N, CA, C, O and the ligand as a Tripos MOL2 file, in Angstrom:
@<TRIPOS>MOLECULE
protein
  269   267    68     0     0
PROTEIN
NO_CHARGES

@<TRIPOS>ATOM
      1 N          56.9940   39.6420    4.5180 N.3       1 MET1
      2 CA         56.0760   40.6150    3.9250 C.3       1 MET1
      3 C          54.7030   39.9710    3.7490 C.2       1 MET1
      4 O          54.5800   38.7650    3.5330 O.2       1 MET1
      5 N          53.6710   40.8180    3.8480 N.am      2 ILE2
      6 CA         52.3090   40.3210    3.6640 C.3       2 ILE2
      7 C          51.7670   40.8870    2.3560 C.2       2 ILE2
      8 O          51.8210   42.0950    2.1210 O.2       2 ILE2
      9 N          51.2650   40.0380    1.5400 N.am      3 VAL3
     10 CA         50.6740   40.4850    0.2800 C.3       3 VAL3
     11 C          49.2270   40.0080    0.2350 C.2       3 VAL3
     12 O          48.8680   39.0160    0.8700 O.2       3 VAL3
     13 N          48.4080   40.7200   -0.5180 N.am      4 SER4
     14 CA         47.0270   40.2620   -0.6600 C.3       4 SER4
     15 C          46.7720   39.8630   -2.1080 C.2       4 SER4
     16 O          47.2190   40.5140   -3.0520 O.2       4 SER4
     17 N          46.0460   38.7850   -2.2380 N.am      5 CYS5
     18 CA         45.7390   38.2570   -3.5590 C.3       5 CYS5
     19 C          44.8570   39.2520   -4.3180 C.2       5 CYS5
     20 O          43.8860   39.7760   -3.7730 O.2       5 CYS5
     21 N          45.2020   39.5010   -5.5630 N.am      6 VAL6
     22 CA         44.4660   40.4730   -6.3550 C.3       6 VAL6
     23 C          43.0540   39.9810   -6.6770 C.2       6 VAL6
     24 O          42.1690   40.7850   -6.9720 O.2       6 VAL6
     25 N          42.8440   38.6830   -6.6230 N.am      7 LEU7
     26 CA         41.5320   38.1290   -6.9780 C.3       7 LEU7
     27 C          40.6300   37.9000   -5.7750 C.2       7 LEU7
     28 O          39.4830   38.3470   -5.7720 O.2       7 LEU7
     29 N          41.1250   37.2130   -4.7560 N.am      8 CYS8
     30 CA         40.2470   36.8690   -3.6370 C.3       8 CYS8
     31 C          40.5540   37.7020   -2.3970 C.2       8 CYS8
     32 O          39.8800   37.5700   -1.3760 O.2       8 CYS8
     33 N          41.5840   38.5690   -2.4860 N.am      9 ASP9
     34 CA         41.9000   39.4890   -1.4020 C.3       9 ASP9
     35 C          42.4120   38.7720   -0.1430 C.2       9 ASP9
     36 O          42.4430   39.3530    0.9420 O.2       9 ASP9
     37 N          42.8010   37.5410   -0.2980 N.am     10 LYS10
     38 CA         43.3370   36.7870    0.8250 C.3      10 LYS10
     39 C          44.7370   37.3080    1.1590 C.2      10 LYS10
     40 O          45.5400   37.5640    0.2610 O.2      10 LYS10
     41 N          45.0240   37.4610    2.4550 N.am     11 LYS11
     42 CA         46.3450   37.9100    2.8720 C.3      11 LYS11
     43 C          47.2760   36.7100    2.9770 C.2      11 LYS11
     44 O          46.9610   35.7090    3.6210 O.2      11 LYS11
     45 N          48.4200   36.8350    2.3340 N.am     12 VAL12
     46 CA         49.3560   35.7250    2.3000 C.3      12 VAL12
     47 C          50.7210   36.2090    2.7630 C.2      12 VAL12
     48 O          51.1970   37.2640    2.3450 O.2      12 VAL12
     49 N          51.3380   35.4250    3.6300 N.am     13 LYS13
     50 CA         52.6840   35.7470    4.0840 C.3      13 LYS13
     51 C          53.6530   35.2340    3.0280 C.2      13 LYS13
     52 O          53.6260   34.0680    2.6360 O.2      13 LYS13
     53 N          54.5150   36.1540    2.5810 N.am     14 LEU14
     54 CA         55.4030   35.8020    1.4810 C.3      14 LEU14
     55 C          56.8410   36.1120    1.8730 C.2      14 LEU14
     56 O          57.1310   37.1690    2.4330 O.2      14 LEU14
     57 N          57.7200   35.1920    1.5770 N.am     15 ASP15
     58 CA         59.1410   35.4070    1.8360 C.3      15 ASP15
     59 C          59.6660   36.4620    0.8590 C.2      15 ASP15
     60 O          59.6090   36.2840   -0.3580 O.2      15 ASP15
     61 N          60.1840   37.5730    1.4220 N.am     16 ALA16
     62 CA         60.6560   38.6750    0.5790 C.3      16 ALA16
     63 C          61.8380   38.2520   -0.2890 C.2      16 ALA16
     64 O          62.1340   38.8830   -1.3040 O.2      16 ALA16
     65 N          62.5010   37.1870    0.1180 N.am     17 ASN17
     66 CA         63.6560   36.7190   -0.6510 C.3      17 ASN17
     67 C          63.2950   35.6760   -1.6950 C.2      17 ASN17
     68 O          64.1440   35.2290   -2.4660 O.2      17 ASN17
     69 N          62.0360   35.2980   -1.7080 N.am     18 SER18
     70 CA         61.6130   34.3250   -2.7120 C.3      18 SER18
     71 C          61.5070   35.0140   -4.0680 C.2      18 SER18
     72 O          61.5300   36.2410   -4.1660 O.2      18 SER18
     73 N          61.3930   34.2110   -5.0880 N.am     19 PHE19
     74 CA         61.2760   34.7560   -6.4400 C.3      19 PHE19
     75 C          60.0810   35.7060   -6.5410 C.2      19 PHE19
     76 O          60.1860   36.8080   -7.0800 O.2      19 PHE19
     77 N          58.9560   35.2550   -6.0150 N.am     20 GLU20
     78 CA         57.7280   36.0520   -6.0730 C.3      20 GLU20
     79 C          57.8730   37.3390   -5.2520 C.2      20 GLU20
     80 O          57.4410   38.4080   -5.6850 O.2      20 GLU20
     81 N          58.4820   37.2320   -4.0680 N.am     21 GLY21
     82 CA         58.6780   38.3960   -3.2160 C.3      21 GLY21
     83 C          59.5500   39.4450   -3.8880 C.2      21 GLY21
     84 O          59.2290   40.6330   -3.8780 O.2      21 GLY21
     85 N          60.6430   39.0000   -4.4650 N.am     22 LYS22
     86 CA         61.5460   39.9290   -5.1530 C.3      22 LYS22
     87 C          60.8520   40.5870   -6.3270 C.2      22 LYS22
     88 O          61.0360   41.7740   -6.5960 O.2      22 LYS22
     89 N          60.0600   39.8050   -7.0110 N.am     23 ARG23
     90 CA         59.3530   40.3310   -8.1790 C.3      23 ARG23
     91 C          58.4220   41.4660   -7.7650 C.2      23 ARG23
     92 O          58.3480   42.4960   -8.4360 O.2      23 ARG23
     93 N          57.7120   41.2700   -6.6530 N.am     24 LEU24
     94 CA         56.7600   42.2780   -6.1970 C.3      24 LEU24
     95 C          57.4740   43.5300   -5.6850 C.2      24 LEU24
     96 O          56.9870   44.6470   -5.8590 O.2      24 LEU24
     97 N          58.6250   43.3330   -5.0560 N.am     25 ILE25
     98 CA         59.3780   44.4810   -4.5490 C.3      25 ILE25
     99 C          59.9670   45.2880   -5.7080 C.2      25 ILE25
    100 O          59.9500   46.5190   -5.6920 O.2      25 ILE25
    101 N          60.4780   44.5920   -6.6960 N.am     26 ASN26
    102 CA         61.1090   45.2670   -7.8320 C.3      26 ASN26
    103 C          60.1030   45.8710   -8.7990 C.2      26 ASN26
    104 O          60.4230   46.7960   -9.5460 O.2      26 ASN26
    105 N          58.9070   45.3510   -8.7780 N.am     27 HIS27
    106 CA         57.8740   45.8540   -9.6930 C.3      27 HIS27
    107 C          56.6420   46.2430   -8.8770 C.2      27 HIS27
    108 O          55.7450   45.4260   -8.6700 O.2      27 HIS27
    109 N          56.6050   47.4810   -8.4200 N.am     28 PRO28
    110 CA         55.5190   47.9230   -7.5260 C.3      28 PRO28
    111 C          54.1240   47.7490   -8.1310 C.2      28 PRO28
    112 O          53.1400   47.6580   -7.3980 O.2      28 PRO28
    113 N          54.0360   47.7040   -9.4300 N.am     29 LEU29
    114 CA         52.7200   47.5720  -10.0490 C.3      29 LEU29
    115 C          52.3340   46.1110  -10.2730 C.2      29 LEU29
    116 O          51.2190   45.8140  -10.7020 O.2      29 LEU29
    117 N          53.2580   45.2110   -9.9810 N.am     30 ALA30
    118 CA         52.9570   43.7900  -10.1490 C.3      30 ALA30
    119 C          51.9170   43.3660   -9.1330 C.2      30 ALA30
    120 O          51.9020   43.8660   -8.0080 O.2      30 ALA30
    121 N          51.0610   42.4620   -9.5160 N.am     31 THR31
    122 CA         50.0210   41.9980   -8.6000 C.3      31 THR31
    123 C          50.3130   40.5710   -8.1690 C.2      31 THR31
    124 O          50.8960   39.7810   -8.9120 O.2      31 THR31
    125 N          49.8990   40.2680   -6.9700 N.am     32 TYR32
    126 CA         50.0860   38.9260   -6.4530 C.3      32 TYR32
    127 C          48.8110   38.1030   -6.5830 C.2      32 TYR32
    128 O          47.7090   38.5990   -6.3440 O.2      32 TYR32
    129 N          48.9730   36.8660   -6.9590 N.am     33 MET33
    130 CA         47.8360   35.9590   -7.0350 C.3      33 MET33
    131 C          48.1700   34.7320   -6.2020 C.2      33 MET33
    132 O          49.2320   34.1340   -6.3720 O.2      33 MET33
    133 N          47.2710   34.3570   -5.3040 N.am     34 CYS34
    134 CA         47.5410   33.2160   -4.4370 C.3      34 CYS34
    135 C          47.4930   31.9090   -5.2370 C.2      34 CYS34
    136 O          47.0010   31.8690   -6.3650 O.2      34 CYS34
    137 N          48.0080   30.8660   -4.6350 N.am     35 GLU35
    138 CA         48.1170   29.5880   -5.3370 C.3      35 GLU35
    139 C          46.7510   29.0670   -5.7800 C.2      35 GLU35
    140 O          46.6090   28.5270   -6.8770 O.2      35 GLU35
    141 N          45.7530   29.2330   -4.9190 N.am     36 GLU36
    142 CA         44.4180   28.7250   -5.2660 C.3      36 GLU36
    143 C          43.8590   29.4320   -6.4940 C.2      36 GLU36
    144 O          43.2830   28.7990   -7.3780 O.2      36 GLU36
    145 N          44.0350   30.7490   -6.5400 N.am     37 CYS37
    146 CA         43.5200   31.5030   -7.6790 C.3      37 CYS37
    147 C          44.3100   31.1670   -8.9430 C.2      37 CYS37
    148 O          43.7410   31.0460  -10.0270 O.2      37 CYS37
    149 N          45.6180   31.0210   -8.7910 N.am     38 LYS38
    150 CA         46.4450   30.6500   -9.9350 C.3      38 LYS38
    151 C          45.9650   29.3380  -10.5150 C.2      38 LYS38
    152 O          45.8280   29.1800  -11.7280 O.2      38 LYS38
    153 N          45.7110   28.3960   -9.6120 N.am     39 GLU39
    154 CA         45.2580   27.0700  -10.0180 C.3      39 GLU39
    155 C          43.9040   27.1630  -10.7240 C.2      39 GLU39
    156 O          43.6630   26.5090  -11.7390 O.2      39 GLU39
    157 N          43.0280   27.9960  -10.1550 N.am     40 ARG40
    158 CA         41.6880   28.1690  -10.7110 C.3      40 ARG40
    159 C          41.7680   28.7690  -12.1190 C.2      40 ARG40
    160 O          41.0920   28.3190  -13.0450 O.2      40 ARG40
    161 N          42.6160   29.7970  -12.2520 N.am     41 ILE41
    162 CA         42.7880   30.4410  -13.5560 C.3      41 ILE41
    163 C          43.3440   29.4470  -14.5630 C.2      41 ILE41
    164 O          42.8960   29.3830  -15.7070 O.2      41 ILE41
    165 N          44.3170   28.6820  -14.1240 N.am     42 ALA42
    166 CA         44.9430   27.7160  -15.0220 C.3      42 ALA42
    167 C          43.9110   26.7180  -15.5310 C.2      42 ALA42
    168 O          43.9000   26.3650  -16.7100 O.2      42 ALA42
    169 N          43.0410   26.2650  -14.6230 N.am     43 GLN43
    170 CA         42.0220   25.3010  -15.0200 C.3      43 GLN43
    171 C          41.0190   25.9180  -15.9820 C.2      43 GLN43
    172 O          40.6210   25.2900  -16.9630 O.2      43 GLN43
    173 N          40.6170   27.1400  -15.7020 N.am     44 LYS44
    174 CA         39.6590   27.8350  -16.5770 C.3      44 LYS44
    175 C          40.2560   28.0550  -17.9530 C.2      44 LYS44
    176 O          39.6030   27.8400  -18.9740 O.2      44 LYS44
    177 N          41.5130   28.4890  -17.9640 N.am     45 THR45
    178 CA         42.1840   28.7570  -19.2250 C.3      45 THR45
    179 C          42.2870   27.4900  -20.0470 C.2      45 THR45
    180 O          42.0400   27.4860  -21.2530 O.2      45 THR45
    181 N          42.6550   26.4170  -19.3720 N.am     46 GLU46
    182 CA         42.7990   25.1310  -20.0530 C.3      46 GLU46
    183 C          41.4550   24.6560  -20.6030 C.2      46 GLU46
    184 O          41.3780   24.1420  -21.7180 O.2      46 GLU46
    185 N          40.3960   24.8340  -19.8060 N.am     47 LYS47
    186 CA         39.0700   24.4180  -20.2090 C.3      47 LYS47
    187 C          38.6190   25.2040  -21.4410 C.2      47 LYS47
    188 O          38.0870   24.6380  -22.3960 O.2      47 LYS47
    189 N          38.8430   26.5160  -21.3980 N.am     48 ARG48
    190 CA         38.4430   27.3630  -22.5210 C.3      48 ARG48
    191 C          39.2400   27.0110  -23.7670 C.2      48 ARG48
    192 O          38.7180   27.0050  -24.8810 O.2      48 ARG48
    193 N          40.5200   26.7180  -23.5510 N.am     49 ARG49
    194 CA         41.3790   26.3960  -24.6750 C.3      49 ARG49
    195 C          40.8780   25.1170  -25.3510 C.2      49 ARG49
    196 O          40.8620   25.0060  -26.5770 O.2      49 ARG49
    197 N          40.4680   24.1510  -24.5150 N.am     50 ARG50
    198 CA         39.9700   22.8970  -25.0660 C.3      50 ARG50
    199 C          38.6560   23.1090  -25.7990 C.2      50 ARG50
    200 O          38.4090   22.4950  -26.8370 O.2      50 ARG50
    201 N          37.8220   23.9710  -25.2610 N.am     51 GLU51
    202 CA         36.5360   24.2390  -25.9060 C.3      51 GLU51
    203 C          36.7380   25.0330  -27.1850 C.2      51 GLU51
    204 O          35.9020   25.0030  -28.0880 O.2      51 GLU51
    205 N          37.8430   25.7360  -27.2510 N.am     52 GLY52
    206 CA         38.2090   26.4400  -28.4710 C.3      52 GLY52
    207 C          37.4280   27.7110  -28.7120 C.2      52 GLY52
    208 O          37.5230   28.3060  -29.7860 O.2      52 GLY52
    209 N          36.6550   28.1360  -27.7230 N.am     53 LYS53
    210 CA         35.9300   29.3840  -27.8750 C.3      53 LYS53
    211 C          35.6080   29.9640  -26.5030 C.2      53 LYS53
    212 O          35.6010   29.2700  -25.4860 O.2      53 LYS53
    213 N          35.3480   31.2420  -26.5190 N.am     54 LEU54
    214 CA         35.0580   31.9310  -25.2710 C.3      54 LEU54
    215 C          33.6900   32.5930  -25.3950 C.2      54 LEU54
    216 O          33.5220   33.5650  -26.1310 O.2      54 LEU54
    217 N          32.7270   32.0600  -24.6740 N.am     55 ARG55
    218 CA         31.3840   32.6360  -24.7250 C.3      55 ARG55
    219 C          31.2330   33.6780  -23.6300 C.2      55 ARG55
    220 O          31.4510   33.3690  -22.4590 O.2      55 ARG55
    221 N          30.8690   34.8960  -23.9780 N.am     56 PRO56
    222 CA         30.7910   35.9770  -22.9800 C.3      56 PRO56
    223 C          29.8920   35.6280  -21.8030 C.2      56 PRO56
    224 O          30.2270   35.9760  -20.6710 O.2      56 PRO56
    225 N          28.7830   34.9670  -22.0160 N.am     57 SER57
    226 CA         27.8580   34.6480  -20.9330 C.3      57 SER57
    227 C          28.4990   33.6550  -19.9620 C.2      57 SER57
    228 O          28.3480   33.7680  -18.7450 O.2      57 SER57
    229 N          29.2050   32.6970  -20.5170 N.am     58 LEU58
    230 CA         29.8640   31.6880  -19.6930 C.3      58 LEU58
    231 C          30.9580   32.3550  -18.8640 C.2      58 LEU58
    232 O          31.1150   32.0760  -17.6750 O.2      58 LEU58
    233 N          31.7040   33.2350  -19.5110 N.am     59 TYR59
    234 CA         32.7950   33.9160  -18.8360 C.3      59 TYR59
    235 C          32.2700   34.7270  -17.6620 C.2      59 TYR59
    236 O          32.8800   34.7570  -16.5930 O.2      59 TYR59
    237 N          31.1380   35.3820  -17.8660 N.am     60 HIS60
    238 CA         30.5540   36.2120  -16.8240 C.3      60 HIS60
    239 C          30.1530   35.3590  -15.6270 C.2      60 HIS60
    240 O          30.3730   35.7420  -14.4780 O.2      60 HIS60
    241 N          29.5690   34.2120  -15.9020 N.am     61 LYS61
    242 CA         29.1300   33.3200  -14.8440 C.3      61 LYS61
    243 C          30.3310   32.8560  -14.0130 C.2      61 LYS61
    244 O          30.2590   32.7910  -12.7860 O.2      61 LYS61
    245 N          31.4050   32.5440  -14.6770 N.am     62 GLU62
    246 CA         32.6080   32.0920  -13.9830 C.3      62 GLU62
    247 C          33.1660   33.1930  -13.0930 C.2      62 GLU62
    248 O          33.6420   32.9320  -11.9890 O.2      62 GLU62
    249 N          33.1030   34.4150  -13.5820 N.am     63 ASN63
    250 CA         33.6150   35.5520  -12.8100 C.3      63 ASN63
    251 C          32.8940   35.6950  -11.4720 C.2      63 ASN63
    252 O          33.5020   36.0270  -10.4550 O.2      63 ASN63
    253 N          31.6060   35.4410  -11.4940 N.am     64 ASP64
    254 CA         30.8260   35.5880  -10.2710 C.3      64 ASP64
    255 C          31.2960   34.6350   -9.1760 C.2      64 ASP64
    256 O          31.1950   34.9420   -7.9880 O.2      64 ASP64
    257 N          31.8020   33.4960   -9.5770 N.am     65 GLY65
    258 CA         32.2450   32.5190   -8.6130 C.3      65 GLY65
    259 C          33.5050   32.9190   -7.8640 C.2      65 GLY65
    260 O          33.8640   32.2850   -6.8710 O.2      65 GLY65
    261 N          34.1770   33.9610   -8.3270 N.am     66 TRP66
    262 CA         35.4530   34.3450   -7.7210 C.3      66 TRP66
    263 C          35.2720   35.1590   -6.4570 C.2      66 TRP66
    264 O          36.1590   35.1980   -5.6040 O.2      66 TRP66
    265 N          34.1380   35.8020   -6.3350 N.am     67 SER67
    266 CA         34.0220   36.7480   -5.2320 C.3      67 SER67
    267 C          33.5050   36.0590   -3.9780 C.2      67 SER67
    268 O          33.3430   36.7030   -2.9410 O.2      67 SER67
    269 ZN         43.4210   34.3020   -4.3850 Zn       68 ZN68
@<TRIPOS>BOND
     1     1     2 1
     2     2     3 1
     3     3     4 2
     4     3     5 am
     5     5     6 1
     6     6     7 1
     7     7     8 2
     8     7     9 am
     9     9    10 1
    10    10    11 1
    11    11    12 2
    12    11    13 am
    13    13    14 1
    14    14    15 1
    15    15    16 2
    16    15    17 am
    17    17    18 1
    18    18    19 1
    19    19    20 2
    20    19    21 am
    21    21    22 1
    22    22    23 1
    23    23    24 2
    24    23    25 am
    25    25    26 1
    26    26    27 1
    27    27    28 2
    28    27    29 am
    29    29    30 1
    30    30    31 1
    31    31    32 2
    32    31    33 am
    33    33    34 1
    34    34    35 1
    35    35    36 2
    36    35    37 am
    37    37    38 1
    38    38    39 1
    39    39    40 2
    40    39    41 am
    41    41    42 1
    42    42    43 1
    43    43    44 2
    44    43    45 am
    45    45    46 1
    46    46    47 1
    47    47    48 2
    48    47    49 am
    49    49    50 1
    50    50    51 1
    51    51    52 2
    52    51    53 am
    53    53    54 1
    54    54    55 1
    55    55    56 2
    56    55    57 am
    57    57    58 1
    58    58    59 1
    59    59    60 2
    60    59    61 am
    61    61    62 1
    62    62    63 1
    63    63    64 2
    64    63    65 am
    65    65    66 1
    66    66    67 1
    67    67    68 2
    68    67    69 am
    69    69    70 1
    70    70    71 1
    71    71    72 2
    72    71    73 am
    73    73    74 1
    74    74    75 1
    75    75    76 2
    76    75    77 am
    77    77    78 1
    78    78    79 1
    79    79    80 2
    80    79    81 am
    81    81    82 1
    82    82    83 1
    83    83    84 2
    84    83    85 am
    85    85    86 1
    86    86    87 1
    87    87    88 2
    88    87    89 am
    89    89    90 1
    90    90    91 1
    91    91    92 2
    92    91    93 am
    93    93    94 1
    94    94    95 1
    95    95    96 2
    96    95    97 am
    97    97    98 1
    98    98    99 1
    99    99   100 2
   100    99   101 am
   101   101   102 1
   102   102   103 1
   103   103   104 2
   104   103   105 am
   105   105   106 1
   106   106   107 1
   107   107   108 2
   108   107   109 am
   109   109   110 1
   110   110   111 1
   111   111   112 2
   112   111   113 am
   113   113   114 1
   114   114   115 1
   115   115   116 2
   116   115   117 am
   117   117   118 1
   118   118   119 1
   119   119   120 2
   120   119   121 am
   121   121   122 1
   122   122   123 1
   123   123   124 2
   124   123   125 am
   125   125   126 1
   126   126   127 1
   127   127   128 2
   128   127   129 am
   129   129   130 1
   130   130   131 1
   131   131   132 2
   132   131   133 am
   133   133   134 1
   134   134   135 1
   135   135   136 2
   136   135   137 am
   137   137   138 1
   138   138   139 1
   139   139   140 2
   140   139   141 am
   141   141   142 1
   142   142   143 1
   143   143   144 2
   144   143   145 am
   145   145   146 1
   146   146   147 1
   147   147   148 2
   148   147   149 am
   149   149   150 1
   150   150   151 1
   151   151   152 2
   152   151   153 am
   153   153   154 1
   154   154   155 1
   155   155   156 2
   156   155   157 am
   157   157   158 1
   158   158   159 1
   159   159   160 2
   160   159   161 am
   161   161   162 1
   162   162   163 1
   163   163   164 2
   164   163   165 am
   165   165   166 1
   166   166   167 1
   167   167   168 2
   168   167   169 am
   169   169   170 1
   170   170   171 1
   171   171   172 2
   172   171   173 am
   173   173   174 1
   174   174   175 1
   175   175   176 2
   176   175   177 am
   177   177   178 1
   178   178   179 1
   179   179   180 2
   180   179   181 am
   181   181   182 1
   182   182   183 1
   183   183   184 2
   184   183   185 am
   185   185   186 1
   186   186   187 1
   187   187   188 2
   188   187   189 am
   189   189   190 1
   190   190   191 1
   191   191   192 2
   192   191   193 am
   193   193   194 1
   194   194   195 1
   195   195   196 2
   196   195   197 am
   197   197   198 1
   198   198   199 1
   199   199   200 2
   200   199   201 am
   201   201   202 1
   202   202   203 1
   203   203   204 2
   204   203   205 am
   205   205   206 1
   206   206   207 1
   207   207   208 2
   208   207   209 am
   209   209   210 1
   210   210   211 1
   211   211   212 2
   212   211   213 am
   213   213   214 1
   214   214   215 1
   215   215   216 2
   216   215   217 am
   217   217   218 1
   218   218   219 1
   219   219   220 2
   220   219   221 am
   221   221   222 1
   222   222   223 1
   223   223   224 2
   224   223   225 am
   225   225   226 1
   226   226   227 1
   227   227   228 2
   228   227   229 am
   229   229   230 1
   230   230   231 1
   231   231   232 2
   232   231   233 am
   233   233   234 1
   234   234   235 1
   235   235   236 2
   236   235   237 am
   237   237   238 1
   238   238   239 1
   239   239   240 2
   240   239   241 am
   241   241   242 1
   242   242   243 1
   243   243   244 2
   244   243   245 am
   245   245   246 1
   246   246   247 1
   247   247   248 2
   248   247   249 am
   249   249   250 1
   250   250   251 1
   251   251   252 2
   252   251   253 am
   253   253   254 1
   254   254   255 1
   255   255   256 2
   256   255   257 am
   257   257   258 1
   258   258   259 1
   259   259   260 2
   260   259   261 am
   261   261   262 1
   262   262   263 1
   263   263   264 2
   264   263   265 am
   265   265   266 1
   266   266   267 1
   267   267   268 2
@<TRIPOS>SUBSTRUCTURE
     1 MET1         2 RESIDUE 1 A MET
     2 ILE2         6 RESIDUE 1 A ILE
     3 VAL3        10 RESIDUE 1 A VAL
     4 SER4        14 RESIDUE 1 A SER
     5 CYS5        18 RESIDUE 1 A CYS
     6 VAL6        22 RESIDUE 1 A VAL
     7 LEU7        26 RESIDUE 1 A LEU
     8 CYS8        30 RESIDUE 1 A CYS
     9 ASP9        34 RESIDUE 1 A ASP
    10 LYS10       38 RESIDUE 1 A LYS
    11 LYS11       42 RESIDUE 1 A LYS
    12 VAL12       46 RESIDUE 1 A VAL
    13 LYS13       50 RESIDUE 1 A LYS
    14 LEU14       54 RESIDUE 1 A LEU
    15 ASP15       58 RESIDUE 1 A ASP
    16 ALA16       62 RESIDUE 1 A ALA
    17 ASN17       66 RESIDUE 1 A ASN
    18 SER18       70 RESIDUE 1 A SER
    19 PHE19       74 RESIDUE 1 A PHE
    20 GLU20       78 RESIDUE 1 A GLU
    21 GLY21       82 RESIDUE 1 A GLY
    22 LYS22       86 RESIDUE 1 A LYS
    23 ARG23       90 RESIDUE 1 A ARG
    24 LEU24       94 RESIDUE 1 A LEU
    25 ILE25       98 RESIDUE 1 A ILE
    26 ASN26      102 RESIDUE 1 A ASN
    27 HIS27      106 RESIDUE 1 A HIS
    28 PRO28      110 RESIDUE 1 A PRO
    29 LEU29      114 RESIDUE 1 A LEU
    30 ALA30      118 RESIDUE 1 A ALA
    31 THR31      122 RESIDUE 1 A THR
    32 TYR32      126 RESIDUE 1 A TYR
    33 MET33      130 RESIDUE 1 A MET
    34 CYS34      134 RESIDUE 1 A CYS
    35 GLU35      138 RESIDUE 1 A GLU
    36 GLU36      142 RESIDUE 1 A GLU
    37 CYS37      146 RESIDUE 1 A CYS
    38 LYS38      150 RESIDUE 1 A LYS
    39 GLU39      154 RESIDUE 1 A GLU
    40 ARG40      158 RESIDUE 1 A ARG
    41 ILE41      162 RESIDUE 1 A ILE
    42 ALA42      166 RESIDUE 1 A ALA
    43 GLN43      170 RESIDUE 1 A GLN
    44 LYS44      174 RESIDUE 1 A LYS
    45 THR45      178 RESIDUE 1 A THR
    46 GLU46      182 RESIDUE 1 A GLU
    47 LYS47      186 RESIDUE 1 A LYS
    48 ARG48      190 RESIDUE 1 A ARG
    49 ARG49      194 RESIDUE 1 A ARG
    50 ARG50      198 RESIDUE 1 A ARG
    51 GLU51      202 RESIDUE 1 A GLU
    52 GLY52      206 RESIDUE 1 A GLY
    53 LYS53      210 RESIDUE 1 A LYS
    54 LEU54      214 RESIDUE 1 A LEU
    55 ARG55      218 RESIDUE 1 A ARG
    56 PRO56      222 RESIDUE 1 A PRO
    57 SER57      226 RESIDUE 1 A SER
    58 LEU58      230 RESIDUE 1 A LEU
    59 TYR59      234 RESIDUE 1 A TYR
    60 HIS60      238 RESIDUE 1 A HIS
    61 LYS61      242 RESIDUE 1 A LYS
    62 GLU62      246 RESIDUE 1 A GLU
    63 ASN63      250 RESIDUE 1 A ASN
    64 ASP64      254 RESIDUE 1 A ASP
    65 GLY65      258 RESIDUE 1 A GLY
    66 TRP66      262 RESIDUE 1 A TRP
    67 SER67      266 RESIDUE 1 A SER
    68 ZN68       269 GROUP 0 **** ****
């Protein structure tokens, strides 16, 4: 099966029998996120958590980098 990343729109070939594949088949509204985006989100989340605050301007700037 081919899925597209909800963030960067990259097409990824996914094994339908994998955990992620089954999840997407069983939950039609579930979204797929590619490994790179997952990693990016994880890093951003960790960074924000360490900073202990979320500044709207900073968040907006980071969002622009995703497209
Ligand atoms: Zn992605």
